[in-house]
LONU-890763 format. One line per 3 residues: number of its first residue (from 1); their letters; for each residue x, y, z of N, C-alpha, C. Coordinates in steps of 0.001 Angstrom, whole numbers. Each point is the difference from the previous one (the first is absolute). Example, Ala and Ser with C-alpha at 12.3 -4.5 7.8 and 13.67 -1.06 7.14 Angstrom:
1 = AS = 13190:-5690:7800:-890:1190:0:900:1200:0 | -350:1050:-720:820:1190:60:-770:1090:730
//
This chain:
1 = MAA = 48918:-26642:98900:207:1370:340:-1086:792:-666 | -695:887:798:-1070:749:-563:539:1085:-931 | -882:202:-1067:400:1019:-1039:-29:1305:601
4 = SSP = 914:930:-372:57:1355:486:-1035:830:-671 | -653:910:680:-993:938:-603:607:1337:-65 | -565:824:-996:572:1385:-193:-71:777:1279
7 = SPG = 1006:804:166:37:835:1217:-961:1152:-137 | -897:217:1004:-991:1080:-170:633:1327:192 | 1282:149:265:593:1294:136:502:546:-1291
10 = RPR = 42:-795:-1131:617:480:-1233:-819:1013:-700 | -1281:-160:-173:-800:1095:-626:33:1294:734 | 78:-67:1308:-20:1247:734:1362:698:-204
13 = RAG = 1102:-817:-47:1272:633:-190:96:624:-1465 | -621:-687:-1032:33:548:-1324:-803:1333:-53 | -1118:45:704:-849:1209:11:756:1125:679
16 = RRI = 774:-290:1059:776:1088:609:1079:546:-889 | 598:-905:-766:1034:498:-1026:-638:899:-1020 | -1198:-379:-556:-694:856:-1097:-340:1304:640
19 = AAS = -525:22:1246:-449:1284:597:1197:915:279 | 1191:-629:228:1200:814:258:637:504:-1283 | -465:-377:-1186:677:395:-1253:-327:1432:-290
22 = PGY = 918:736:-698:-286:1421:-356:-1160:200:-938 | -231:-938:-1014:-1134:139:-934:-1287:-68:677 | -117:-884:979:-1267:-141:703:-304:1294:828
25 = RRT = 1063:511:617:-213:1241:776:-455:1094:-875 | 550:125:-1286:-383:1110:-909:-1443:-164:-429 | -384:-1254:-337:-1412:-312:-504:-962:314:1114
28 = RAG = 355:-372:1258:-908:218:1142:-151:1449:310 | 1050:754:-189:-36:1425:256:-861:718:-1000 | 106:-466:-1370:-831:623:-1045:-1451:-301:201
31 = ARR = -327:-1222:356:-1404:-348:247:-601:743:1143 | 826:192:1042:-440:812:1125:-359:1433:-389 | 920:564:-870:-316:1413:-416:-1296:38:-827
34 = IWY = -270:-992:-850:-1244:27:-790:-1190:-232:922 | 115:-865:1002:-1090:-252:857:-407:1142:833 | 975:783:445:-303:1133:841:-16:1316:-800
37 = APL = 25:-29:-1372:11:1245:-797:-1444:505:-34 | -159:1325:-319:-1372:559:-160:-730:-626:-1208 | -1306:-126:86:-774:-709:-1045:164:576:-1336
40 = PAV = -41:1366:-243:170:589:-1328:1312:-426:-595 | 1025:-112:770:1339:-321:-544:49:-1405:-573 | -930:-876:419:-77:-1344:-519:-898:-130:-1197
43 = IVP = -1160:700:81:-1055:-130:-1099:446:610:-1272 | 705:1194:60:355:687:-1196:996:-835:-882 | 1053:-584:485:859:-838:-801:-664:-1221:-612
46 = MAL = -884:-619:854:-744:-1167:-492:-970:390:-1140 | -575:1211:47:-912:420:-1065:805:202:-1270 | 1238:570:111:818:249:-1162:360:-1336:-710
49 = VLL = 344:-979:861:348:-1308:-598:-1185:-600:-728 | -1217:124:648:-1155:-627:-608:-379:689:-1336 | 96:1359:-68:-226:717:-1269:954:-348:-1078
52 = TVI = 1248:-235:424:990:-437:-1035:-333:-1336:-604 | -418:-952:850:-361:-1315:-466:-1146:41:-927 | -1032:818:304:-1236:159:-778:395:575:-1325
55 = AFG = 799:968:-37:400:642:-1301:744:-925:-851 | 839:-789:566:821:-954:-779:-920:-1096:-606 | -969:-436:834:-916:-1017:-494:-886:495:-1147
58 = ASR = -366:1214:83:-871:591:-1061:732:104:-1304 | 1278:26:35:770:138:-1233:240:-1356:-659 | -472:-1100:582:178:-1349:-563:-1348:-503:-503
61 = SAN = 90:-851:-1070:-1219:-688:-480:-261:-1209:882 | -1069:-684:-317:-355:-1202:764:1002:-1097:-94 | 766:-39:-1073:954:-1089:-162:1380:418:471
64 = GRP = 131:1209:558:1214:460:530:871:835:-916 | -472:158:-1340:712:783:-916:-464:1441:74 | 845:956:-338:-449:1415:31:-1195:211:-959
67 = VAA = -916:848:439:-1197:303:-777:491:813:-1215 | -633:-384:-1185:408:681:-1200:-469:1474:50 | 797:766:-520:-309:1490:-18:-1247:218:-827
70 = EVT = -898:813:556:-1294:364:-669:233:977:-1105 | -561:-332:-1232:201:886:-1144:-1305:804:-154 | 172:1300:34:-1116:927:-170:-152:417:-1472
73 = ASE = -1153:-221:-559:-226:351:-1402:112:1461:-187 | 449:408:-1170:77:1407:-421:-1353:600:-36 | -153:1241:375:-1302:641:-64:-299:415:-1462
76 = TPT = 996:-102:-901:-322:397:-1420:-676:-1251:-618 | -1255:117:-439:-708:-1086:-526:643:-550:-1324 | 44:-1323:-153:490:-558:-1230:-1100:-56:-991
79 = PTP = 207:574:-1189:-1068:48:-950:-415:-1416:-477 | -1317:-231:-56:-490:-1385:-447:41:-15:-1511 | 674:-1013:-604:74:-61:-1443:-1384:-276:-594
82 = SPS = -331:751:-995:-1270:-213:-672:78:-1204:-905 | -1026:-797:0:31:-1296:-821:130:317:-1469 | 838:-815:-654:167:232:-1402:-1215:-466:-764
85 = PRP = -434:666:-1029:-1180:-460:-754:221:-1396:-539 | -1045:-843:72:68:-1331:-532:238:54:-1483 | 901:-800:-583:196:55:-1455:-1237:-292:-774
88 = TPV = -295:743:-996:-1158:-284:-807:280:-1148:-906 | -868:-1045:65:265:-1150:-862:-16:404:-1470 | 970:-495:-692:37:260:-1427:-788:-1044:-726
91 = PRA = -1054:405:-670:-871:-1010:-687:814:-745:-1035 | -286:-1303:-91:667:-783:-981:-463:390:-1389 | 1001:293:-822:-317:448:-1348:-749:-1123:-748
94 = TEP = -1079:392:-654:-703:-1024:-775:446:-14:-1422 | 679:-1068:-323:547:-90:-1342:-1108:-493:-999 | -264:681:-1018:-1007:-454:-929:511:-1300:-650
97 = VTD = -930:-865:-312:312:-1234:-646:255:303:-1493 | 1229:135:-386:348:331:-1341:978:-960:-593 | 217:198:-1230:993:-871:-713:1413:102:683
100 = VNL = 315:1166:541:1297:208:606:120:-926:1240 | -1050:-58:829:46:-805:1248:104:-1518:-356 | -575:-433:-1098:-106:-1413:-269:689:-382:-1273
103 = IGL = 926:860:-383:705:-374:-1284:737:-1293:125 | 537:-360:1165:663:-1242:170:-925:-1233:-136 | -1212:165:514:-1011:-1096:-155:-365:-148:-1453
106 = RTQ = -178:1130:-705:-322:-191:-1428:1087:-636:-746 | 1262:336:311:1097:-661:-672:8:-1500:283 | -329:-380:1190:-4:-1426:381:-1121:-776:-737
109 = VDS = -1175:656:-155:-1068:-652:-720:341:-182:-1428 | 684:1022:-606:449:-195:-1399:1007:-1162:-90 | 866:-70:957:1007:-1059:-1:-634:-1341:118
112 = IES = -1014:-179:856:-723:-1233:206:-703:-424:-1309 | -602:957:-710:-620:-294:-1256:957:-602:-964 | 1239:636:-102:981:-466:-907:593:-1361:424
115 = RYG = 236:-202:1291:624:-1233:451:-882:-1207:-149 | -1309:188:195:-890:-1185:-61:-774:-94:-1320 | 203:1006:-828:-735:-46:-1290:-1511:86:123
118 = VRI = -433:888:859:-1465:206:295:-300:1455:-160 | -1277:306:71:-491:1405:61:-692:175:1303 | 206:1185:627:-479:275:1357:-731:1274:32
121 = GLG = -1027:35:797:-696:1252:394:-85:59:1459 | 466:1074:604:29:120:1471:-647:1314:442 | -862:-33:967:-582:1221:537:160:-10:1573
124 = VAG = 311:1122:599:129:120:1491:-717:1309:418 | -798:-113:1049:-743:1152:481:7:-117:1546 | -27:1204:576:-101:48:1504:-1419:-352:461
127 = VAP = -82:-424:1279:-1337:-269:545:-755:1303:208 | -1330:-104:-17:-801:1211:125:-1468:-468:292 | -798:918:611:-1412:-305:211:-684:-296:-1317
130 = VGQ = -1029:-756:42:-749:-305:-1232:-449:1190:-763 | 314:36:-1266:-408:1103:-841:1002:1138:-10 | 1135:-129:703:985:1055:51:1373:-455:-427
133 = RLT = 880:962:-354:1358:-316:-338:867:1057:706 | 847:-497:890:842:929:758:1413:54:-493 | 402:-888:-834:1354:38:-648:-165:-270:-1452
136 = ATW = 949:376:-798:-38:-209:-1394:201:-1507:-272 | -517:-485:-1095:151:-1418:-405:1138:-116:-981 | 803:-1027:203:1183:-141:-822:-61:-1299:-783
139 = TAG = 475:-30:-1176:-55:-1160:-941:1372:-247:-613 | 197:-1194:-442:1254:-351:-669:-258:-1161:-899 | 907:-326:-949:-63:-1114:-849:-577:321:-1380
142 = SLT = 39:-909:-932:-476:307:-1331:-1520:-193:-125 | -659:-540:965:-1473:-164:4:-607:1008:970 | -1197:497:-395:-721:886:893:-1324:-623:425
145 = SGP = -390:-1080:-622:-1305:-650:273:26:-1436:-400 | -1144:-608:166:-203:-1440:-374:-1280:-482:433 | -416:-1115:-427:-1304:-606:503:37:-359:1514
148 = AWG = -1041:324:712:-12:-190:1389:87:-1489:382 | -658:-858:-789:-93:-1386:331:-618:-133:1400 | 496:-885:836:-697:-274:1274:210:1107:1035
151 = TLD = 919:965:-204:110:1061:977:-1249:870:89 | -867:-132:-962:-1260:762:-1:-889:-527:1145 | 296:-1198:500:-891:-531:1031:70:865:1325
154 = VPI = 1015:843:97:47:859:1207:-1087:1036:-47 | -112:836:-1089:-1145:951:-41:-1338:-793:-100 | 22:-1158:-583:-1259:-776:-56:-482:-348:1426
157 = AAA = 1008:-482:852:-308:-316:1377:-498:1263:779 | 604:1124:-300:-455:1302:643:-1406:265:-344 | -336:-210:-1305:-1401:212:-380:-925:-964:701
160 = VLD = 389:-1242:188:-874:-930:696:-186:435:1474 | 1031:533:648:-108:458:1340:-955:1227:119 | -168:690:-1071:-948:1144:-36:-1449:-419:-111
163 = LDS = -295:-1218:-272:-1393:-517:-177:-704:-123:1387 | -1298:141:-48:-769:-171:1197:26:-1494:437 | -7:-894:-965:22:-1456:272:1216:-592:-650
166 = MPS = 867:-672:792:1199:-601:-441:-117:-1497:49 | 838:-710:-848:-47:-1476:-14:279:-541:1371 | -672:-1054:305:128:-692:1314:1384:-625:89
169 = NLT = 610:-396:-1150:1287:-651:-46:1088:1031:-457 | -190:1251:405:913:1042:-465:1439:-242:345 | 290:-494:1287:1402:-284:355:584:-995:-899
172 = YML = -739:-1077:-260:564:-1072:-913:241:621:-1396 | -890:850:-534:141:562:-1383:1210:891:-34 | 177:848:999:1130:887:-5:1301:-714:149
175 = TKS = -2:-1106:812:1229:-804:163:375:-612:-1370 | -939:-572:-664:238:-630:-1329:442:1079:-1001 | -701:1131:-45:285:1003:-993:1389:686:231
178 = ISE = 167:491:1240:1154:894:245:1193:-847:447 | -168:-895:966:1128:-741:521:459:-1132:-890 | -917:-575:-762:375:-1109:-861:-72:277:-1496
181 = SSL = -415:1271:-327:-37:481:-1351:-803:-921:-917 | -1218:-373:486:-863:-866:-751:-875:853:-955 | 149:-158:-1308:-787:765:-928:-1477:-380:36
184 = SSD = -333:-1189:302:-1388:-372:87:-676:681:1212 | 755:216:1098:-563:742:1126:-192:1448:-338 | 916:517:-786:-135:1424:-462:-1286:146:-760
187 = EAL = -332:-968:-845:-1223:25:-781:-1195:-72:896 | 61:-833:1026:-1078:-160:922:-292:1325:786 | 1057:660:416:-151:1336:632:-633:993:-899
190 = YTF = 516:58:-1216:-512:919:-998:-1434:-196:-278 | -353:-1222:-197:-1392:-352:-277:-963:368:1129 | 519:-78:1272:-887:338:1109:-383:1483:16
193 = LGG = 764:840:-782:-294:1454:-98:-1208:299:-846 | -408:-1039:-837:-1184:202:-864:251:-397:-1403 | -849:520:-845:47:-340:-1443:1090:667:-709
196 = ADD = -207:2:-1388:1051:601:-875:220:1473:191 | -1034:721:451:122:1410:263:327:392:1412 | -629:-675:964:169:266:1413:1435:-224:489
199 = APQ = 556:-1125:-353:1362:-341:510:1047:949:-443 | 114:333:-1241:1051:984:-383:-224:1367:646 | -1282:422:109:-293:1289:597:365:19:1488
202 = AVN = -190:-1134:671:355:-41:1442:1525:130:180 | 768:-629:-946:1439:46:171:506:1399:-465 | -615:565:-1040:427:1346:-435:-280:1062:1146
205 = KVF = -1032:-253:750:-358:875:1097:1165:-52:1040 | 540:-1110:189:1154:-153:959:1190:752:-507 | 279:-166:-1280:1129:752:-634:-169:1528:228
208 = QEF = -1205:460:-170:-248:1431:121:125:433:1486 | -446:-840:913:227:334:1391:1419:107:375 | 853:-733:-675:1428:-8:230:743:1072:-807
211 = GDQ = -768:875:-655:530:1073:-711:474:-329:-1415 | -341:-1186:-502:383:-396:-1378:-1211:271:-886 | 57:1028:-754:-1122:329:-910:231:-553:-1404
214 = VTT = 1103:-709:-197:368:-438:-1383:-251:-1503:-179 | 362:-838:951:-112:-1442:-153:-1472:-428:28 | -373:-782:-1020:-1342:-580:-41:101:-1457:-352
217 = VAT = -932:-760:543:18:-1466:-168:-338:-367:-1428 | 853:-877:-537:-282:-521:-1379:-1193:-863:51 | -911:208:-955:-1228:-750:-114:-13:-1013:-1181
220 = STD = 1050:10:-768:27:-941:-1181:1455:-232:-324 | 238:-1151:-631:1338:-332:-462:-94:-1023:-1133 | 1031:-31:-881:23:-931:-1015:775:-1245:336
223 = RQG = 413:-86:1299:687:-1168:475:-975:-1055:426 | 28:-1144:-658:-950:-1032:320:328:-719:1324 | -1086:-165:817:129:-725:1242:618:796:1186
226 = IPA = 162:1343:-257:664:819:1042:-1067:1034:395 | -270:159:1338:-987:982:458:402:1410:-505 | -968:767:-468:327:1309:-563:615:925:1047
229 = FTQ = -455:-41:1309:550:916:946:1422:-154:259 | 592:-1181:-249:1456:-228:205:835:812:-954 | -580:419:-1088:705:768:-1090:-130:1508:218
232 = TDW = -520:406:1159:-74:1432:306:1387:588:1 | 171:1086:-774:1284:692:-14:174:823:1230 | 1065:-288:791:167:694:1313:1444:418:-21
235 = TVA = 211:1283:-42:1390:552:9:748:-270:1264 | 1302:-129:-37:771:-262:1277:-65:1204:908 | -184:1216:-564:-116:1199:833:-1261:-75:784
238 = SQS = -1202:-251:-668:-1218:-35:655:-119:-1178:1014 | 571:-1119:-390:-80:-1133:920:821:186:1224 | 1175:655:-74:778:251:1143:-681:983:937
241 = EFA = -712:1029:-619:-758:926:842:-1147:-740:717 | -645:-914:-683:-1103:-700:607:498:-836:1192 | 1226:-600:-176:587:-893:1052:300:946:1226
244 = GQL = 607:1156:-241:376:880:1107:-1186:498:732 | -1119:227:-659:-1250:439:684:-708:-1119:682 | 158:-1219:-574:-628:-1134:631:504:-253:1418
247 = WCS = 1319:338:192:626:-192:1334:-737:865:1052 | -589:1120:-437:-654:933:909:-1501:-213:93 | -509:-1004:-721:-1478:-198:-17:-362:-996:1097
250 = SID = -627:527:1040:-370:-806:1145:-1039:-1081:-370 | -904:329:-913:-1047:-919:-369:475:-1128:-894 | 1227:129:-513:510:-1033:-913:1143:-835:704
253 = WYI = 106:81:1320:1026:-829:653:-206:-1478:-102 | -1264:-370:-282:-299:-1431:-187:768:-468:-1298 | 76:841:-956:695:-326:-1231:1489:45:209
256 = IGR = 526:991:728:1409:140:236:519:-1211:831 | -829:-481:890:320:-1190:740:254:-1249:-884 | -801:-113:-1036:199:-1121:-946:1300:224:-845
259 = MQY = 383:1212:-192:1187:271:-800:1265:-345:768 | -86:-154:1270:1114:-355:831:386:-1458:-70 | -943:-869:-241:260:-1427:-22:-240:-562:-1415
262 = VDD = 1055:39:-786:-40:-420:-1417:765:-1361:-88 | -510:-880:-757:662:-1341:-152:1428:216:-665 | 798:-1014:269:1440:71:-418:171:221:-1465
265 = EHS = -947:-601:-785:131:79:-1450:-128:1477:-515 | -690:828:725:-213:1385:-458:687:1057:961 | 974:-471:799:668:888:956:1327:572:-515
268 = YGF = 239:-23:-1248:1274:505:-545:-118:1515:-101 | 967:648:-526:-54:1473:-163:-115:673:1318 | -1022:900:146:-173:734:1209:-382:-869:1198
271 = GNV = -383:-1250:-314:-250:-972:1116:1267:-291:771 | 1175:200:-556:1253:-182:745:273:1055:1049 | -691:1100:-53:231:1088:1014:-776:-338:1248
274 = VGS = 653:-73:1094:-643:-301:1288:-1040:1099:364 | -1183:-422:327:-1037:962:361:-817:510:-1126 | 184:-653:-1201:-757:487:-1194:-1379:-547:-41
277 = RIK = -877:716:-727:-1303:-500:-381:-90:-10:-1487 | -270:-1147:-596:109:-97:-1449:-1209:-706:-624 | -180:251:-1312:-939:-749:-784:780:-280:-1325
280 = TSE = 87:-1254:-327:749:-434:-1204:-901:-642:-955 | 220:199:-1290:-751:-680:-1055:901:-240:-1239 | -302:-1014:-708:734:-373:-1194:-900:-252:-1190
283 = GTT = 451:287:-1142:-709:-260:-1233:906:-50:-1189 | -583:43:-1160:744:63:-1210:-619:986:-981 | 781:499:-954:-538:830:-1030:-533:-847:-1148
286 = ADG = -574:659:-987:-520:-757:-1108:1019:-835:-748 | 1236:451:11:1104:-742:-674:670:-990:882 | -480:-150:1254:592:-1000:912:1072:526:949
289 = SVV = 296:1321:-47:1002:530:896:-537:-36:1453 | 939:-193:908:-360:-63:1444:-255:1374:546 | -1050:138:807:-275:1291:639:-180:-241:1491
292 = LRQ = 814:682:814:-150:-53:1408:-510:1358:469 | -957:-27:914:-561:1234:571:-3:-99:1500 | 493:1029:698:55:-12:1453:-289:1396:519
295 = MAI = -934:3:950:-282:1229:752:366:-231:1429 | 686:966:668:531:-186:1272:-25:1249:848 | 5:-243:1409:205:1019:950:1220:-501:825
298 = IPT = 1091:731:-49:1258:-469:639:672:1011:830 | 726:-421:980:877:947:742:1326:84:-726 | 559:1170:-61:1360:114:-606:1083:-98:1122
301 = STG = 1215:143:-385:1115:-180:956:-11:1151:1024 | -663:1083:-276:-44:1101:976:-1311:-53:875 | -829:-1005:-214:-1160:-177:811:-1203:661:-598
304 = ERV = 93:629:-1127:-1147:641:-653:-818:-1092:-651 | -1352:199:-26:-909:-895:-747:-194:692:-1382 | 9:-822:-1020:-332:493:-1307:-875:-1012:-734
307 = GAS = -796:554:-943:-760:-863:-880:840:-239:-1226 | -59:-1257:-515:858:-327:-1153:-865:-817:-1014 | 406:185:-1262:-683:-753:-1075:1108:-480:-933
310 = LVV = -88:-1223:-466:1033:-598:-826:-654:-832:-1090 | 472:206:-1238:-328:-873:-1111:1267:-427:-716 | 127:-1262:-209:1180:-567:-693:-511:-888:-1148
313 = TAP = 518:262:-1118:-298:-899:-1198:1319:-724:-441 | -139:-1252:-333:1139:-801:-439:-391:-844:-1111 | 963:-456:-836:-337:-918:-1122:-795:-1219:473
316 = ADQ = -676:-680:-900:-810:-1168:352:822:-1022:681 | -596:-678:980:656:-1118:722:1192:524:890 | 64:1254:301:1088:500:859:-589:685:1296
319 = ADT = -979:-717:574:-615:502:1220:1022:78:1150 | 923:-928:44:1004:25:1108:907:1226:-153 | 308:385:-1252:815:1131:-253:-701:1292:419
322 = ARE = -1329:47:-332:-769:1137:372:-39:103:1570 | -94:-1029:713:-32:12:1445:1293:412:545 | 1130:-473:-565:1277:468:473:162:1482:-184
325 = AAD = -486:515:-1157:75:1459:-201:-856:721:1037 | -1161:-539:347:-877:591:979:737:68:1395 | 674:-1091:342:754:-30:1225:1072:1141:49
328 = AVA = 666:136:-1141:1066:1003:-58:-553:1407:137 | -1151:259:-672:-618:1317:93:-438:268:1433 | -623:-942:637:-519:148:1392:1132:376:929
331 = GQV = 1112:-651:-113:1229:254:839:475:1415:-160 | -16:513:-1265:442:1320:-236:-968:1049:580 | -1304:-272:-144:-972:902:542:110:119:1489
334 = YFA = 207:-1121:648:112:-19:1489:1154:920:458 | 1120:-6:-658:1113:818:409:21:1378:-524 | -613:225:-1177:192:1292:-697:-1211:868:-155
337 = ALG = -1195:-513:295:-1208:788:-116:-99:1007:1152 | 732:1077:-101:39:1003:1085:-694:1261:-460 | -426:792:998:-669:1254:-310:-1454:-18:149
340 = FGD = -581:-1128:515:-1446:-140:167:-398:191:1456 | 912:513:793:-233:36:1499:-1159:889:356 | -441:986:-830:-1097:885:379:-1396:-658:-207
343 = GHC = 34:-1249:-569:-1316:-660:-109:-410:-533:1359 | -1276:161:320:-557:-441:1308:-1469:-158:-169 | -563:-777:880:-1441:-240:2:-778:1153:689
//
């Protein structure tokens, strides 16, 4: 049996039913009225609708949210605050180097003398250009002076550097004299300055250039077998001032470089301070007492550079005790030698 196909009369019958409905008749009547209405009657309502849509769209932002209300600034100008004056830096008060500032260090030096059974002379001075003194020089201990011994090789070397002609083996001689504390090398340097009159005059000239008008090289001694110049009396005050000025002497940096590399045997005392430049020498008095002499340029705990001079005497055969006392003094100077900050090159 053949399949039945949809009857072609069904769509037409459905269309007749829609056309006969009341809603269709009303819609058709309204459309007819609009179609045949006068043109102004159609355009005016359409224009009103279009304006309404435009106005609504203008009140929205691009993302659909209402546009934020515009804030109009007040016409009354806001006064511009005038900048406050920059605070005037208060200069750091310069404390004079007095007994009050260093009373604790002086007490410690006295205590070290008593504890080790030695005598000590200590001098500290600020750094300064050659021939000048920018800070007061401070001293402590029961000694104020002593024989220079091998520490005199520093001004001797400075005198050699002033010569027009210098030794061809100068580096070797300075290393032996300063870094290794060789007394025979000290004698060789001193001899290079000239005869009995020329050599002391050359070194005395260096003292005077460094502002020391008092210290003069010894030219004679009753000590047998000991070079006379080693017995030059050099106060700890004057030697510390010399050390402080040496730090600022550009022409003497060859010497300062040798003072940085000292053998272990002579690196006690101020040699224990990191960054120090030292010259150490040892000898004995006529009665056999031990004498240690050290000149140094050291940084303190506050970063200040100072020149320092130390002499320690101990009973015969007590060199180790003297060195231990020197170590103790150097540690106290590192932490307590304050008030020399105005020294500069």
